[in-house]
N, C-alpha and C positions, 0 to 999 in steps of 0.2 A: 504493500500500500504506500509505504514511504517513497519507493522508487517511482510509482505511478504519479504520486502527488508532486514530486520534484520535477518529473518530466512535464507534467501539465503546467507547472509554474514557469518552467523555462520557455515552453511554447507561448504561454500568455505574455511573458516578458518580451519575447521577440516580436510578438504581435503588437504590443504597445509601442515598442521602439519604432517598428515599421510605420504604425499609424502616426506617431509623432513626426517622423521624417516626412511622411506624405503631407501632413498638415503644414510643416515648415516650408515645403516646396510650393505650397499654394498661398503663401503670404510673403510680403516684403518687409523685413525687419529693419528698422532704423533706430539708432540710439539718439536720445536727447540728453545731452550733458548740460544741464542748466542750473540756475541759481534761484532758490525760493527762500533762502535764509541767509544769515550773515550780513556783513556790511553792504553788500550789493543787492540785497533783497528788493528794495524799492525799484531800481531800474530793471531788475531781472525777472520779477514775478509775472510779468505779462508775456514772457517768451512762451511758456507752456500753453497759454490760452491761444496765442497766435498760431502755434504749430497745430494744436487740436482743431482749430477752424479749418486750416488748409487740408489736414488729413481727412476730416469729415467731408469736405467738398470733393476731394479727389476720389475717396472710396465710394461716395454716392454716384459718381460719374463712371464707375467701373474700375477704379484703382490704377495700378501700374501694370500694363500688359495683361489686364484681366485679373490681377492678383491684388488683394487688399493690403493696405499698409498697416503694420502694427508697430506702434512706437513703444520702446522701452525707455524708462526715464530714470534719471539719477540727479538728485539735488546735491551739489558739491558744497553748499554752505559758503560759497565764495573762496574756497580753500584750494590752492593749486595742487596740493597732495591728493585731495579727493578727486580732482579732475583727472589725475593720472589713474586712480583706481577705477573711475568710470570708464575711461577709454579701454582699459584692459578687460573690464567686465563685458562691455559691449562686444569687443572683438573676440574674446576667448570663450565667454560663457553664453552669450545671447545669440551669437551668429548674425550680428548686425551686418548689413551690407555697407552702411555708411553712418556717419555720426554728425548730428547737428550740434555745434558747440566745439570746444568749451566756450564759456561765456566771456570772461574777461581776458585782458592781455596777459596777466600773470598766470592764469590757468592755462591759456593756450601755449605760453612759453614752456610750461612744464609738460603738457600733454602731447604737443605736436611731435616731439622726438619719439614718443612711445607709439604713436600712430604710424610713423614712418617705419619703425621696426616691425610692427604687426601688419603693415600693408593695408591700412584702411583710411579712406578719405574722411577728413574732419573739416567742417565748414562753420566757423563761429559767426554769430550775428552781432557781436559787440566788441570783440578784441581789436583795437585800432592802433596799437603801438606800431611804429614803422618797422619794417624789416622782419616781422615774425614768420612769414611764409617763405622767405628766401632760401633757395636750395632744399626745399622740402616738397617733393613731387605729390605727396598725398595731402598737403595742406592748402586749402583755399579759404578765401574770406569774402563774404557778401556784406562787407562794411567798409566804409571809406577811412583811409589813413588820416590820423589826427593832424599831421603836418599839412597835408593837402587841404583839409577843410579850414585850417587856420590861415593858410595863404589866401584862400578865397575871402575870408573875413577881412584880411588886411587890404585886399583889392577893393572891397566894398567901402571900407573906411576911407580910402584914398579917393575913389571916384565919387563918393557922396559927400566929400569934404567934412567928414566928422572930425572935430577938434582932437588931435592926437599928436601934439608936438613932443610931449614927454610922457613916459609911462613907468609903472612899477609892476612887478610880478609877485604874486603870492601863490604858494603851492603846497600841497600835502606831501610831506617828506617821507612818509612811511607807506605809500601806496605806489606801486610800480609805474603805471601809466601817468599818474598825476605828476610824479617826479620827473619823468622823461619830458612831458609837455612843459612843465614849469622851469626846469633847469636848462633844457637844451632848445626845444622848439620855439617857445614864445619869444625869449630874448633874441635869438638868432634871426627870426623872421621879422620881428619888430624893427631891428636895426637895418635889415635888408630893405625895408620900406621907409627908411629915413626917420624913424622914431627913436628918440633918445630914451634909453631904458636903464634903470638901475640894476644892481645885483639882485638876483631872485631871493626872496625871503621865504623860508620854509616854516611850516608848523605841522604838528602831528594831527592825525585824523580825529583823535579824541580830545584835542585841546579845547578847553572851556573858555579861557580868556585870551583873546587875540589882540588885546590892546597894545602890548609891546611891539608886535610885528607890524600892526597897522600904523602905529606912531612912527615907526622907522620909514614905512612907505610914504607917509604923508609929508615927510620933510622936504621932498622935491616938488610938492604941490602938483601932482600928476593930473593930466587930462583924462587918462584912462588907466585902469588897473586890470591887468590880466590875472584871472584866478584859475589855476589849474587844479580842479577838484570836481568830484561828484557833488550832488546837491547839498547835503547837510553842512559840510564844512564851508562850502561856498556861501551859504546863507549866513553863517556866523561871520565870515569875513565881510560880507556886504553890510550887515547890521553894524559892525564896529566901524567900518569906513564911514557910514552915514553919521554915526554918533560923533565921530571926530571931524565932521564937517565936509566930507568929500562930496563935491558937486558934479564930478565927471561921470563917466560911464564905466561900469564893470563889463569886461568882455571875456569870452571863453571860446574854446573849441567845441567839440561835441560832448565833452565830459559832463557838463551839467545841462545838456539839452534834453531834460526829462520833464514831461508835462506836470508831474507832481511837484516840481519846484515852484510852480506858480504860488501855491500857498506858503511854501517855505520862505520864499523871498519877500512876499508881500508888496506893499506899495513902495518900499524902498528901492525896488528893482526897476522902476521906470527908466527907460533909456538903455538898459542892459542889452548887449548884442552878443550873439553866439551863433555858431554854425550847427546845422542839423542835417541829417541824411534823409529826412522824409518830411513832406508837408501834407498833412492829412486832408486839406481842402483843395489839393492840386487839380483833381479831375474826378470823373464819375467813378473810376475804379478805386481810387484812394478813399473816396467818401463811402463807397459801399463796404469796403473792408472796415473802415472806422465805425460804421453803424453796427456791423456784426461784432466787432471787438468790444464796443461799448456795452452791448447786450451781455456778452460773456463776463465782462468786468463786474457788472451789476449782479449777475447770477451767482458769481463766486464771492460777492461781498468785498471786492477790492476797491481801491480808490485810484482812479486814473481818468482825467477829464477827456483824453483822446490818446491815440496810440503814439508811443515813443518810436523813434526810428529803429530801435533794436527789435521792437515788436513787428514792424513791417518787414524788416529784414529776415526775421525768423519765419514768418509766413511765406516769403518768397523763396527761402532755402528749400522748403518742402517741394514747391513747384519746380525749382531748379533741379533738384535731385530726380524728380519724376521725369523731366526732359532728358537728363543725362542717362538715367537707367533705361528709358525706352530707346534712346539712341544706341546704348550698349547692348540691348537685347537681354537684359538680366532675367533670370527665371526664378531666383530665390531658392534654387535647389542647393541644399547644404553641401553636396558633393562638389559643387562648382564655386564654392564661396570665394576661395583665393583668386580664381581667375575673374570672377565677376566683380570683385572689389577693384581689381586692376583695370578692368574695362570701364568702370565708372570713372576712375581717375583719368583715363585716356579720353573719355567722352567729354569731360569738363574742359579739357584743353581745346581752345578754339571755339567753344560753344558761344552762341549769341542768345541771350535770354531777355524776355520782356515780362515785367511784373509791375507791382505797385511801386517799387523803388526806382524804376527807370525803364526807358525804352531801349531795346537793343544793347543790353548790358553785356560787356565782355570782360575777360580776365587778362591781366598783363602776364608777362613771362614768369612772374613769381607767384601767380595764382591769386592776386588781389583784384577784386572787382573794380571796375571804373564806374563810379556812381556820381550823380549830380549832387550839388550842395545848395542848401537853403539858408539864408541869413535871416535870423529871427530877432525881432526887437520886442522887448516886454513893455507894454503900455497899458496902464489901467488894469494891471493884473491879468492881462491877456497876451497871447502870442499873436504877433502881426508879422506878415511876410515883408521884410525890409528889402531883400534882394535875392537873386538866385543865380546859380552858375551851372552850366551844362557839364556833363561828364566828359572827362578827357578821352581822347581816342586811344584804343589799345595799340601798343607798339608791336 
């Protein structure tokens, strides 16, 4: 009896494994390496909603090559070490064909090399530090470089005659991308556009009192103050600048281009200028996405007045992967996983994609998307479109 039972168990086990393989072959597995907790929770929590909207739309229309998309998710808590864990899990345990994410520049810097070793495409929607994808064939980004967006802001300031004879820079010293933007990008590019700028002044993310740093910045009576930071620290800097009598404009790259910052900044923010990678009122497609996104935000009890550019980019990444996977002819068959991951990588090279983030979007030789830029001015606690710039051509 024992032998019969063991034989039956073995047959049942083989049958279950075969059924599991058959199921896996009839779906397309994609990993979502995102942020729903930690210091980047506020800008990151909409990513999941945007991805879910796109997946629901695509699956309702027949999926990818007739197969339904299944998203496996991992919240990194804004921790680069956890981003590495997520990449390994998706590639080795979940059988994912590609990965959306990691979210931030610090996470991408840690996880990209892992993806290269495992041979799986990763496409972040928010990591914007320059050079992250260079010499990494499996690393692509559907987000615009911070430096490029800040150049666009400088061009707007010049052509719109915004007073900017002299400037100071404040930056968060213990956050990777903020430090890169504050120490290297902002001062260098301000000088390139003929603006006199002082030595960058750092402060920690958790700093409560910024009076010493702002007092130092105010000594030159600046026309503009560049703040390299995500929303909460930038709001502290702005509040202290106004308290000390600053009458000029705060400016930024994409780092604090988060709609939730409207409430954080308050009325002190009038005149603030920054670059963003998405304008939700641009056309019928952006408005339609914004309407769906707003409904999901309310359903989940979140707070976001309209989509962040990282939300729009997350949505478009799903459609981008659909286009690449169909071009590559992927089947989702686990026995072809390695070859199909490589085929997705190859399909992304030279692809031209149209979505809510831009028309005829292409990738440069390093896998970075060429996207348009929008210059936003805060007026009366509202975003207003101050200027816009077309995407660069791919070389």
